PDB file of N, CA, C and O in Angstrom, chain B, residues numbered from 101:
ATOM      1  N   MET B 101     156.813 130.619 116.171  1.00  0.00           N
ATOM      2  CA  MET B 101     155.511 130.027 115.918  1.00  0.00           C
ATOM      3  C   MET B 101     155.461 128.632 116.539  1.00  0.00           C
ATOM      4  O   MET B 101     156.446 127.895 116.493  1.00  0.00           O
ATOM      5  N   PRO B 102     154.328 128.273 117.112  1.00  0.00           N
ATOM      6  CA  PRO B 102     154.220 126.935 117.703  1.00  0.00           C
ATOM      7  C   PRO B 102     154.194 125.854 116.630  1.00  0.00           C
ATOM      8  O   PRO B 102     153.695 126.058 115.523  1.00  0.00           O
ATOM      9  N   SER B 103     154.745 124.705 116.990  1.00  0.00           N
ATOM     10  CA  SER B 103     154.722 123.598 116.030  1.00  0.00           C
ATOM     11  C   SER B 103     153.345 122.947 116.040  1.00  0.00           C
ATOM     12  O   SER B 103     152.578 123.097 116.991  1.00  0.00           O
ATOM     13  N   ILE B 104     153.049 122.233 114.984  1.00  0.00           N
ATOM     14  CA  ILE B 104     151.744 121.606 114.842  1.00  0.00           C
ATOM     15  C   ILE B 104     151.882 120.120 115.132  1.00  0.00           C
ATOM     16  O   ILE B 104     152.625 119.415 114.450  1.00  0.00           O
ATOM     17  N   ASP B 105     151.168 119.646 116.140  1.00  0.00           N
ATOM     18  CA  ASP B 105     151.241 118.246 116.546  1.00  0.00           C
ATOM     19  C   ASP B 105     149.924 117.567 116.198  1.00  0.00           C
ATOM     20  O   ASP B 105     148.875 117.938 116.724  1.00  0.00           O
ATOM     21  N   LEU B 106     149.974 116.580 115.321  1.00  0.00           N
ATOM     22  CA  LEU B 106     148.755 115.877 114.901  1.00  0.00           C
ATOM     23  C   LEU B 106     148.634 114.492 115.519  1.00  0.00           C
ATOM     24  O   LEU B 106     147.729 113.735 115.166  1.00  0.00           O
ATOM     25  N   ARG B 107     149.520 114.156 116.421  1.00  0.00           N
ATOM     26  CA  ARG B 107     149.429 112.836 117.047  1.00  0.00           C
ATOM     27  C   ARG B 107     148.201 112.767 117.948  1.00  0.00           C
ATOM     28  O   ARG B 107     147.826 113.764 118.566  1.00  0.00           O
ATOM     29  N   PRO B 108     147.578 111.598 118.024  1.00  0.00           N
ATOM     30  CA  PRO B 108     146.411 111.480 118.917  1.00  0.00           C
ATOM     31  C   PRO B 108     146.841 111.635 120.372  1.00  0.00           C
ATOM     32  O   PRO B 108     147.987 111.358 120.727  1.00  0.00           O
ATOM     33  N   ARG B 109     145.899 112.084 121.210  1.00  0.00           N
ATOM     34  CA  ARG B 109     146.211 112.274 122.629  1.00  0.00           C
ATOM     35  C   ARG B 109     146.515 110.939 123.299  1.00  0.00           C
ATOM     36  O   ARG B 109     146.096 109.881 122.830  1.00  0.00           O
ATOM     37  N   LYS B 110     147.254 111.010 124.407  1.00  0.00           N
ATOM     38  CA  LYS B 110     147.583 109.807 125.175  1.00  0.00           C
ATOM     39  C   LYS B 110     146.310 109.199 125.731  1.00  0.00           C
ATOM     40  O   LYS B 110     145.416 109.905 126.198  1.00  0.00           O
ATOM     41  N   ARG B 111     146.243 107.888 125.673  1.00  0.00           N
ATOM     42  CA  ARG B 111     145.075 107.197 126.200  1.00  0.00           C
ATOM     43  C   ARG B 111     145.317 106.832 127.656  1.00  0.00           C
ATOM     44  O   ARG B 111     146.458 106.749 128.112  1.00  0.00           O
ATOM     45  N   HIS B 112     144.239 106.618 128.363  1.00  0.00           N
ATOM     46  CA  HIS B 112     144.333 106.222 129.765  1.00  0.00           C
ATOM     47  C   HIS B 112     144.968 104.832 129.837  1.00  0.00           C
ATOM     48  O   HIS B 112     144.678 103.979 128.999  1.00  0.00           O
ATOM     49  N   PRO B 113     145.826 104.599 130.823  1.00  0.00           N
ATOM     50  CA  PRO B 113     146.497 103.288 130.912  1.00  0.00           C
ATOM     51  C   PRO B 113     145.535 102.106 131.054  1.00  0.00           C
ATOM     52  O   PRO B 113     145.859 100.993 130.638  1.00  0.00           O
ATOM     53  N   LYS B 114     144.369 102.335 131.632  1.00  0.00           N
ATOM     54  CA  LYS B 114     143.414 101.240 131.825  1.00  0.00           C
ATOM     55  C   LYS B 114     142.549 100.992 130.592  1.00  0.00           C
ATOM     56  O   LYS B 114     141.789 100.024 130.555  1.00  0.00           O
ATOM     57  N   ASP B 115     142.658 101.848 129.595  1.00  0.00           N
ATOM     58  CA  ASP B 115     141.871 101.694 128.375  1.00  0.00           C
ATOM     59  C   ASP B 115     142.482 100.561 127.551  1.00  0.00           C
ATOM     60  O   ASP B 115     143.588 100.694 127.027  1.00  0.00           O
ATOM     61  N   LYS B 116     141.759  99.453 127.439  1.00  0.00           N
ATOM     62  CA  LYS B 116     142.310  98.263 126.790  1.00  0.00           C
ATOM     63  C   LYS B 116     141.912  98.136 125.321  1.00  0.00           C
ATOM     64  O   LYS B 116     142.341  97.206 124.638  1.00  0.00           O
ATOM     65  N   ARG B 117     141.092  99.070 124.836  1.00  0.00           N
ATOM     66  CA  ARG B 117     140.693  98.985 123.436  1.00  0.00           C
ATOM     67  C   ARG B 117     141.892  99.235 122.533  1.00  0.00           C
ATOM     68  O   ARG B 117     142.749 100.052 122.867  1.00  0.00           O
ATOM     69  N   PRO B 118     141.970  98.557 121.409  1.00  0.00           N
ATOM     70  CA  PRO B 118     143.092  98.800 120.491  1.00  0.00           C
ATOM     71  C   PRO B 118     142.970 100.194 119.863  1.00  0.00           C
ATOM     72  O   PRO B 118     141.870 100.655 119.559  1.00  0.00           O
ATOM     73  N   SER B 119     144.105 100.848 119.677  1.00  0.00           N
ATOM     74  CA  SER B 119     144.056 102.191 119.105  1.00  0.00           C
ATOM     75  C   SER B 119     143.809 102.111 117.602  1.00  0.00           C
ATOM     76  O   SER B 119     144.333 101.233 116.916  1.00  0.00           O
ATOM     77  N   LYS B 120     143.000 103.046 117.106  1.00  0.00           N
ATOM     78  CA  LYS B 120     142.677 103.085 115.681  1.00  0.00           C
ATOM     79  C   LYS B 120     143.407 104.260 115.061  1.00  0.00           C
ATOM     80  O   LYS B 120     143.643 105.262 115.736  1.00  0.00           O
ATOM     81  N   PRO B 121     143.768 104.160 113.797  1.00  0.00           N
ATOM     82  CA  PRO B 121     144.392 105.315 113.152  1.00  0.00           C
ATOM     83  C   PRO B 121     143.370 106.449 112.987  1.00  0.00           C
ATOM     84  O   PRO B 121     142.169 106.211 112.860  1.00  0.00           O
ATOM     85  N   MET B 122     143.881 107.685 112.993  1.00  0.00           N
ATOM     86  CA  MET B 122     143.006 108.839 112.888  1.00  0.00           C
ATOM     87  C   MET B 122     142.464 108.953 111.459  1.00  0.00           C
ATOM     88  O   MET B 122     143.237 108.870 110.505  1.00  0.00           O
ATOM     89  N   PRO B 123     141.152 109.140 111.296  1.00  0.00           N
ATOM     90  CA  PRO B 123     140.601 109.322 109.946  1.00  0.00           C
ATOM     91  C   PRO B 123     141.174 110.572 109.293  1.00  0.00           C
ATOM     92  O   PRO B 123     141.518 111.542 109.969  1.00  0.00           O
ATOM     93  N   PHE B 124     141.270 110.534 107.967  1.00  0.00           N
ATOM     94  CA  PHE B 124     141.894 111.634 107.245  1.00  0.00           C
ATOM     95  C   PHE B 124     141.176 112.960 107.461  1.00  0.00           C
ATOM     96  O   PHE B 124     141.824 113.988 107.659  1.00  0.00           O
ATOM     97  N   ASP B 125     139.829 112.948 107.423  1.00  0.00           N
ATOM     98  CA  ASP B 125     139.094 114.210 107.561  1.00  0.00           C
ATOM     99  C   ASP B 125     139.301 114.830 108.945  1.00  0.00           C
ATOM    100  O   ASP B 125     139.330 116.053 109.077  1.00  0.00           O
ATOM    101  N   VAL B 126     139.445 113.993 109.974  1.00  0.00           N
ATOM    102  CA  VAL B 126     139.686 114.504 111.323  1.00  0.00           C
ATOM    103  C   VAL B 126     141.079 115.127 111.386  1.00  0.00           C
ATOM    104  O   VAL B 126     141.260 116.204 111.953  1.00  0.00           O
ATOM    105  N   ALA B 127     142.067 114.436 110.796  1.00  0.00           N
ATOM    106  CA  ALA B 127     143.429 114.956 110.796  1.00  0.00           C
ATOM    107  C   ALA B 127     143.510 116.275 110.029  1.00  0.00           C
ATOM    108  O   ALA B 127     144.195 117.205 110.455  1.00  0.00           O
ATOM    109  N   LEU B 128     142.809 116.353 108.897  1.00  0.00           N
ATOM    110  CA  LEU B 128     142.805 117.584 108.112  1.00  0.00           C
ATOM    111  C   LEU B 128     142.185 118.732 108.901  1.00  0.00           C
ATOM    112  O   LEU B 128     142.696 119.852 108.882  1.00  0.00           O
ATOM    113  N   ARG B 129     141.084 118.452 109.592  1.00  0.00           N
ATOM    114  CA  ARG B 129     140.418 119.479 110.398  1.00  0.00           C
ATOM    115  C   ARG B 129     141.348 119.965 111.522  1.00  0.00           C
ATOM    116  O   ARG B 129     141.443 121.165 111.782  1.00  0.00           O
ATOM    117  N   LYS B 130     142.036 119.014 112.185  1.00  0.00           N
ATOM    118  CA  LYS B 130     142.969 119.379 113.249  1.00  0.00           C
ATOM    119  C   LYS B 130     144.116 120.226 112.698  1.00  0.00           C
ATOM    120  O   LYS B 130     144.542 121.198 113.322  1.00  0.00           O
ATOM    121  N   PHE B 131     144.609 119.838 111.511  1.00  0.00           N
ATOM    122  CA  PHE B 131     145.715 120.561 110.885  1.00  0.00           C
ATOM    123  C   PHE B 131     145.297 121.994 110.548  1.00  0.00           C
ATOM    124  O   PHE B 131     146.039 122.938 110.822  1.00  0.00           O
ATOM    125  N   ARG B 132     144.118 122.158 109.958  1.00  0.00           N
ATOM    126  CA  ARG B 132     143.643 123.494 109.597  1.00  0.00           C
ATOM    127  C   ARG B 132     143.473 124.373 110.830  1.00  0.00           C
ATOM    128  O   ARG B 132     143.855 125.543 110.834  1.00  0.00           O
ATOM    129  N   LYS B 133     142.892 123.790 111.878  1.00  0.00           N
ATOM    130  CA  LYS B 133     142.672 124.552 113.106  1.00  0.00           C
ATOM    131  C   LYS B 133     144.003 124.952 113.745  1.00  0.00           C
ATOM    132  O   LYS B 133     144.146 126.069 114.242  1.00  0.00           O
ATOM    133  N   ALA B 134     144.977 124.034 113.732  1.00  0.00           N
ATOM    134  CA  ALA B 134     146.288 124.341 114.306  1.00  0.00           C
ATOM    135  C   ALA B 134     146.991 125.425 113.500  1.00  0.00           C
ATOM    136  O   ALA B 134     147.636 126.303 114.072  1.00  0.00           O
ATOM    137  N   CYS B 135     146.869 125.370 112.163  1.00  0.00           N
ATOM    138  CA  CYS B 135     147.464 126.404 111.306  1.00  0.00           C
ATOM    139  C   CYS B 135     146.815 127.756 111.579  1.00  0.00           C
ATOM    140  O   CYS B 135     147.492 128.783 111.620  1.00  0.00           O
ATOM    141  N   GLU B 136     145.506 127.747 111.763  1.00  0.00           N
ATOM    142  CA  GLU B 136     144.784 128.989 112.033  1.00  0.00           C
ATOM    143  C   GLU B 136     145.230 129.573 113.370  1.00  0.00           C
ATOM    144  O   GLU B 136     145.463 130.777 113.474  1.00  0.00           O
ATOM    145  N   ARG B 137     145.348 128.728 114.393  1.00  0.00           N
ATOM    146  CA  ARG B 137     145.773 129.184 115.712  1.00  0.00           C
ATOM    147  C   ARG B 137     147.196 129.735 115.681  1.00  0.00           C
ATOM    148  O   ARG B 137     147.503 130.714 116.361  1.00  0.00           O
ATOM    149  N   ALA B 138     148.066 129.100 114.885  1.00  0.00           N
ATOM    150  CA  ALA B 138     149.463 129.521 114.808  1.00  0.00           C
ATOM    151  C   ALA B 138     149.632 130.779 113.962  1.00  0.00           C
ATOM    152  O   ALA B 138     150.669 131.438 114.036  1.00  0.00           O
ATOM    153  N   GLY B 139     148.620 131.119 113.157  1.00  0.00           N
ATOM    154  CA  GLY B 139     148.688 132.320 112.336  1.00  0.00           C
ATOM    155  C   GLY B 139     149.514 132.140 111.075  1.00  0.00           C
ATOM    156  O   GLY B 139     150.037 133.113 110.532  1.00  0.00           O
ATOM    157  N   ILE B 140     149.636 130.914 110.606  1.00  0.00           N
ATOM    158  CA  ILE B 140     150.473 130.625 109.440  1.00  0.00           C
ATOM    159  C   ILE B 140     149.873 131.230 108.170  1.00  0.00           C
ATOM    160  O   ILE B 140     150.599 131.810 107.363  1.00  0.00           O
ATOM    161  N   VAL B 141     148.559 131.102 107.986  1.00  0.00           N
ATOM    162  CA  VAL B 141     147.914 131.601 106.769  1.00  0.00           C
ATOM    163  C   VAL B 141     148.038 133.120 106.691  1.00  0.00           C
ATOM    164  O   VAL B 141     148.326 133.664 105.626  1.00  0.00           O
ATOM    165  N   GLN B 142     147.820 133.810 107.817  1.00  0.00           N
ATOM    166  CA  GLN B 142     147.933 135.262 107.835  1.00  0.00           C
ATOM    167  C   GLN B 142     149.370 135.682 107.505  1.00  0.00           C
ATOM    168  O   GLN B 142     149.587 136.651 106.777  1.00  0.00           O
ATOM    169  N   GLU B 143     150.345 134.950 108.045  1.00  0.00           N
ATOM    170  CA  GLU B 143     151.750 135.256 107.783  1.00  0.00           C
ATOM    171  C   GLU B 143     152.082 135.084 106.304  1.00  0.00           C
ATOM    172  O   GLU B 143     152.789 135.910 105.725  1.00  0.00           O
ATOM    173  N   VAL B 144     151.575 134.014 105.691  1.00  0.00           N
ATOM    174  CA  VAL B 144     151.829 133.764 104.266  1.00  0.00           C
ATOM    175  C   VAL B 144     151.197 134.864 103.423  1.00  0.00           C
ATOM    176  O   VAL B 144     151.815 135.359 102.481  1.00  0.00           O
ATOM    177  N   ARG B 145     149.972 135.247 103.756  1.00  0.00           N
ATOM    178  CA  ARG B 145     149.303 136.314 103.006  1.00  0.00           C
ATOM    179  C   ARG B 145     150.056 137.633 103.148  1.00  0.00           C
ATOM    180  O   ARG B 145     150.156 138.404 102.193  1.00  0.00           O
ATOM    181  N   ARG B 146     150.588 137.889 104.351  1.00  0.00           N
ATOM    182  CA  ARG B 146     151.327 139.129 104.580  1.00  0.00           C
ATOM    183  C   ARG B 146     152.623 139.146 103.769  1.00  0.00           C
ATOM    184  O   ARG B 146     153.032 140.197 103.274  1.00  0.00           O
ATOM    185  N   ARG B 147     153.263 137.995 103.633  1.00  0.00           N
ATOM    186  CA  ARG B 147     154.542 137.913 102.915  1.00  0.00           C
ATOM    187  C   ARG B 147     154.379 137.635 101.421  1.00  0.00           C
ATOM    188  O   ARG B 147     155.371 137.520 100.701  1.00  0.00           O
ATOM    189  N   GLU B 148     153.160 137.529 100.961  1.00  0.00           N
ATOM    190  CA  GLU B 148     152.914 137.174  99.560  1.00  0.00           C
ATOM    191  C   GLU B 148     153.508 138.209  98.611  1.00  0.00           C
ATOM    192  O   GLU B 148     154.076 137.851  97.579  1.00  0.00           O
ATOM    193  N   PHE B 149     153.382 139.485  98.952  1.00  0.00           N
ATOM    194  CA  PHE B 149     153.896 140.560  98.114  1.00  0.00           C
ATOM    195  C   PHE B 149     154.866 141.396  98.926  1.00  0.00           C
ATOM    196  O   PHE B 149     154.756 141.487 100.148  1.00  0.00           O
ATOM    197  N   TYR B 150     155.817 142.006  98.232  1.00  0.00           N
ATOM    198  CA  TYR B 150     156.795 142.862  98.896  1.00  0.00           C
ATOM    199  C   TYR B 150     156.111 144.125  99.399  1.00  0.00           C
ATOM    200  O   TYR B 150     155.315 144.743  98.691  1.00  0.00           O
ATOM    201  N   GLU B 151     156.434 144.495 100.631  1.00  0.00           N
ATOM    202  CA  GLU B 151     155.897 145.716 101.216  1.00  0.00           C
ATOM    203  C   GLU B 151     157.053 146.680 101.425  1.00  0.00           C
ATOM    204  O   GLU B 151     158.028 146.356 102.102  1.00  0.00           O
ATOM    205  N   LYS B 152     156.940 147.862 100.842  1.00  0.00           N
ATOM    206  CA  LYS B 152     158.006 148.851 100.967  1.00  0.00           C
ATOM    207  C   LYS B 152     158.180 149.233 102.429  1.00  0.00           C
ATOM    208  O   LYS B 152     157.215 149.219 103.193  1.00  0.00           O
ATOM    209  N   PRO B 153     159.413 149.575 102.827  1.00  0.00           N
ATOM    210  CA  PRO B 153     159.647 149.961 104.225  1.00  0.00           C
ATOM    211  C   PRO B 153     158.773 151.134 104.684  1.00  0.00           C
ATOM    212  O   PRO B 153     158.321 151.155 105.829  1.00  0.00           O
ATOM    213  N   THR B 154     158.533 152.102 103.806  1.00  0.00           N
ATOM    214  CA  THR B 154     157.689 153.235 104.216  1.00  0.00           C
ATOM    215  C   THR B 154     156.255 152.781 104.436  1.00  0.00           C
ATOM    216  O   THR B 154     155.594 153.243 105.366  1.00  0.00           O
ATOM    217  N   ALA B 155     155.765 151.873 103.582  1.00  0.00           N
ATOM    218  CA  ALA B 155     154.397 151.360 103.743  1.00  0.00           C
ATOM    219  C   ALA B 155     154.287 150.557 105.029  1.00  0.00           C
ATOM    220  O   ALA B 155     153.266 150.610 105.715  1.00  0.00           O
ATOM    221  N   LYS B 156     155.354 149.805 105.359  1.00  0.00           N
ATOM    222  CA  LYS B 156     155.356 149.009 106.590  1.00  0.00           C
ATOM    223  C   LYS B 156     155.298 149.927 107.809  1.00  0.00           C
ATOM    224  O   LYS B 156     154.529 149.689 108.740  1.00  0.00           O
ATOM    225  N   ARG B 157     156.124 150.987 107.794  1.00  0.00           N
ATOM    226  CA  ARG B 157     156.120 151.944 108.912  1.00  0.00           C
ATOM    227  C   ARG B 157     154.754 152.609 109.051  1.00  0.00           C
ATOM    228  O   ARG B 157     154.247 152.775 110.161  1.00  0.00           O
ATOM    229  N   LYS B 158     154.165 152.986 107.922  1.00  0.00           N
ATOM    230  CA  LYS B 158     152.855 153.636 107.933  1.00  0.00           C
ATOM    231  C   LYS B 158     151.787 152.700 108.502  1.00  0.00           C
ATOM    232  O   LYS B 158     150.943 153.120 109.293  1.00  0.00           O
ATOM    233  N   ARG B 159     151.830 151.412 108.087  1.00  0.00           N
ATOM    234  CA  ARG B 159     150.856 150.426 108.565  1.00  0.00           C
ATOM    235  C   ARG B 159     151.012 150.212 110.064  1.00  0.00           C
ATOM    236  O   ARG B 159     150.026 150.183 110.801  1.00  0.00           O
ATOM    237  N   LYS B 160     152.281 150.061 110.519  1.00  0.00           N
ATOM    238  CA  LYS B 160     152.517 149.825 111.945  1.00  0.00           C
ATOM    239  C   LYS B 160     152.073 151.023 112.781  1.00  0.00           C
ATOM    240  O   LYS B 160     151.516 150.854 113.865  1.00  0.00           O
ATOM    241  N   LYS B 161     152.321 152.235 112.274  1.00  0.00           N
ATOM    242  CA  LYS B 161     151.904 153.436 113.002  1.00  0.00           C
ATOM    243  C   LYS B 161     150.380 153.494 113.095  1.00  0.00           C
ATOM    244  O   LYS B 161     149.830 153.827 114.144  1.00  0.00           O
ATOM    245  N   GLY B 162     149.700 153.168 111.988  1.00  0.00           N
ATOM    246  CA  GLY B 162     148.243 153.147 111.990  1.00  0.00           C
ATOM    247  C   GLY B 162     147.690 152.121 112.963  1.00  0.00           C
ATOM    248  O   GLY B 162     146.708 152.386 113.656  1.00  0.00           O
ATOM    249  N   GLU B 163     148.326 150.931 113.022  1.00  0.00           N
ATOM    250  CA  GLU B 163     147.888 149.897 113.965  1.00  0.00           C
ATOM    251  C   GLU B 163     148.064 150.381 115.397  1.00  0.00           C
ATOM    252  O   GLU B 163     147.199 150.148 116.241  1.00  0.00           O
ATOM    253  N   GLY B 164     149.179 151.053 115.678  1.00  0.00           N
ATOM    254  CA  GLY B 164     149.424 151.568 117.023  1.00  0.00           C
ATOM    255  C   GLY B 164     148.403 152.618 117.418  1.00  0.00           C
ATOM    256  O   GLY B 164     147.918 152.628 118.549  1.00  0.00           O
ATOM    257  N   ILE B 165     148.075 153.507 116.479  1.00  0.00           N
ATOM    258  CA  ILE B 165     147.074 154.546 116.749  1.00  0.00           C
ATOM    259  C   ILE B 165     145.714 153.908 117.019  1.00  0.00           C
ATOM    260  O   ILE B 165     144.992 154.335 117.921  1.00  0.00           O
ATOM    261  N   ALA B 166     145.366 152.887 116.240  1.00  0.00           N
ATOM    262  CA  ALA B 166     144.083 152.203 116.438  1.00  0.00           C
ATOM    263  C   ALA B 166     144.047 151.529 117.809  1.00  0.00           C
ATOM    264  O   ALA B 166     143.030 151.577 118.500  1.00  0.00           O
ATOM    265  N   ARG B 167     145.165 150.896 118.205  1.00  0.00           N
ATOM    266  CA  ARG B 167     145.225 150.262 119.534  1.00  0.00           C
ATOM    267  C   ARG B 167     145.043 151.303 120.629  1.00  0.00           C
ATOM    268  O   ARG B 167     144.305 151.085 121.590  1.00  0.00           O
ATOM    269  N   TRP B 168     145.726 152.443 120.475  1.00  0.00           N
ATOM    270  CA  TRP B 168     145.636 153.492 121.487  1.00  0.00           C
ATOM    271  C   TRP B 168     144.222 154.045 121.595  1.00  0.00           C
ATOM    272  O   TRP B 168     143.719 154.256 122.698  1.00  0.00           O
ATOM    273  N   LYS B 169     143.574 154.283 120.444  1.00  0.00           N
ATOM    274  CA  LYS B 169     142.195 154.792 120.460  1.00  0.00           C
ATOM    275  C   LYS B 169     141.257 153.799 121.127  1.00  0.00           C
ATOM    276  O   LYS B 169     140.359 154.190 121.874  1.00  0.00           O
ATOM    277  N   LYS B 170     141.467 152.508 120.856  1.00  0.00           N
ATOM    278  CA  LYS B 170     140.632 151.474 121.471  1.00  0.00           C
ATOM    279  C   LYS B 170     140.824 151.476 122.987  1.00  0.00           C
ATOM    280  O   LYS B 170     139.858 151.361 123.742  1.00  0.00           O
ATOM    281  N   LYS B 171     142.088 151.610 123.429  1.00  0.00           N
ATOM    282  CA  LYS B 171     142.375 151.636 124.864  1.00  0.00           C
ATOM    283  C   LYS B 171     141.764 152.869 125.511  1.00  0.00           C
ATOM    284  O   LYS B 171     141.181 152.785 126.592  1.00  0.00           O
ATOM    285  N   GLU B 172     141.899 154.030 124.841  1.00  0.00           N
ATOM    286  CA  GLU B 172     141.309 155.268 125.357  1.00  0.00           C
ATOM    287  C   GLU B 172     139.799 155.140 125.516  1.00  0.00           C
ATOM    288  O   GLU B 172     139.231 155.571 126.519  1.00  0.00           O
ATOM    289  N   LYS B 173     139.154 154.542 124.512  1.00  0.00           N
ATOM    290  CA  LYS B 173     137.702 154.392 124.536  1.00  0.00           C
ATOM    291  C   LYS B 173     137.277 153.506 125.709  1.00  0.00           C
ATOM    292  O   LYS B 173     136.271 153.781 126.363  1.00  0.00           O
ATOM    293  N   SER B 174     138.048 152.434 125.975  1.00  0.00           N
ATOM    294  CA  SER B 174     137.681 151.544 127.078  1.00  0.00           C
ATOM    295  C   SER B 174     137.927 152.205 128.435  1.00  0.00           C
ATOM    296  O   SER B 174     137.287 151.846 129.423  1.00  0.00           O
ATOM    297  N   MET B 175     138.849 153.166 128.487  1.00  0.00           N
ATOM    298  CA  MET B 175     139.167 153.841 129.755  1.00  0.00           C
ATOM    299  C   MET B 175     138.211 154.991 130.051  1.00  0.00           C
ATOM    300  O   MET B 175     138.179 155.488 131.177  1.00  0.00           O
ATOM    301  N   GLN B 176     137.430 155.423 129.053  1.00  0.00           N
ATOM    302  CA  GLN B 176     136.514 156.546 129.240  1.00  0.00           C
ATOM    303  C   GLN B 176     135.451 156.233 130.280  1.00  0.00           C
ATOM    304  O   GLN B 176     134.969 155.104 130.375  1.00  0.00           O
ATOM    305  N   LEU B 177     135.094 157.245 131.057  1.00  0.00           N
ATOM    306  CA  LEU B 177     134.023 157.074 132.037  1.00  0.00           C
ATOM    307  C   LEU B 177     132.689 157.114 131.320  1.00  0.00           C
ATOM    308  O   LEU B 177     132.437 158.000 130.504  1.00  0.00           O
ATOM    309  N   ARG B 178     131.849 156.164 131.625  1.00  0.00           N
ATOM    310  CA  ARG B 178     130.528 156.118 131.016  1.00  0.00           C
ATOM    311  C   ARG B 178     129.506 156.621 132.036  1.00  0.00           C
ATOM    312  O   ARG B 178     129.592 156.277 133.215  1.00  0.00           O
ATOM    313  N   PRO B 179     128.553 157.419 131.602  1.00  0.00           N
ATOM    314  CA  PRO B 179     127.522 157.873 132.545  1.00  0.00           C
ATOM    315  C   PRO B 179     126.679 156.692 133.006  1.00  0.00           C
ATOM    316  O   PRO B 179     126.341 155.805 132.221  1.00  0.00           O
ATOM    317  N   ASP B 180     126.349 156.695 134.281  1.00  0.00           N
ATOM    318  CA  ASP B 180     125.557 155.601 134.839  1.00  0.00           C
ATOM    319  C   ASP B 180     124.112 155.770 134.406  1.00  0.00           C
ATOM    320  O   ASP B 180     123.535 156.841 134.599  1.00  0.00           O
ATOM    321  N   ARG B 181     123.522 154.753 133.832  1.00  0.00           N
ATOM    322  CA  ARG B 181     122.167 154.858 133.269  1.00  0.00           C
ATOM    323  C   ARG B 181     121.064 154.679 134.316  1.00  0.00           C
ATOM    324  O   ARG B 181     119.905 155.000 134.052  1.00  0.00           O
ATOM    325  N   ARG B 182     121.410 154.178 135.483  1.00  0.00           N
ATOM    326  CA  ARG B 182     120.379 153.935 136.495  1.00  0.00           C
ATOM    327  C   ARG B 182     119.828 155.220 137.070  1.00  0.00           C
ATOM    328  O   ARG B 182     118.657 155.277 137.444  1.00  0.00           O
ATOM    329  N   TYR B 183     120.648 156.249 137.147  1.00  0.00           N
ATOM    330  CA  TYR B 183     120.245 157.497 137.816  1.00  0.00           C
ATOM    331  C   TYR B 183     119.905 158.571 136.791  1.00  0.00           C
ATOM    332  O   TYR B 183     120.693 159.493 136.575  1.00  0.00           O
ATOM    333  N   ARG B 184     118.752 158.462 136.165  1.00  0.00           N
ATOM    334  CA  ARG B 184     118.314 159.471 135.190  1.00  0.00           C
ATOM    335  C   ARG B 184     117.392 160.454 135.810  1.00  0.00           C
ATOM    336  O   ARG B 184     116.925 161.373 135.137  1.00  0.00           O
TER     337      ARG B 184
END
């Protein structure tokens, strides 16, 4: 998982204004967005309860079947609507 960096971005060398500390609400928003991007909340929810090995295998197989069906659907030839 990627680490979460809340430090402000580097400023341009010619920027002479003094740097200000980041407001709390901005830092919180950045933290939440970084956690969401990293998938931390989903991982915690997934690990919240014990999942039996058979249930895990069943879930993974179902996910694979869904991926395959989605891929098949996108590969299907669609009739051209211009030539009716």
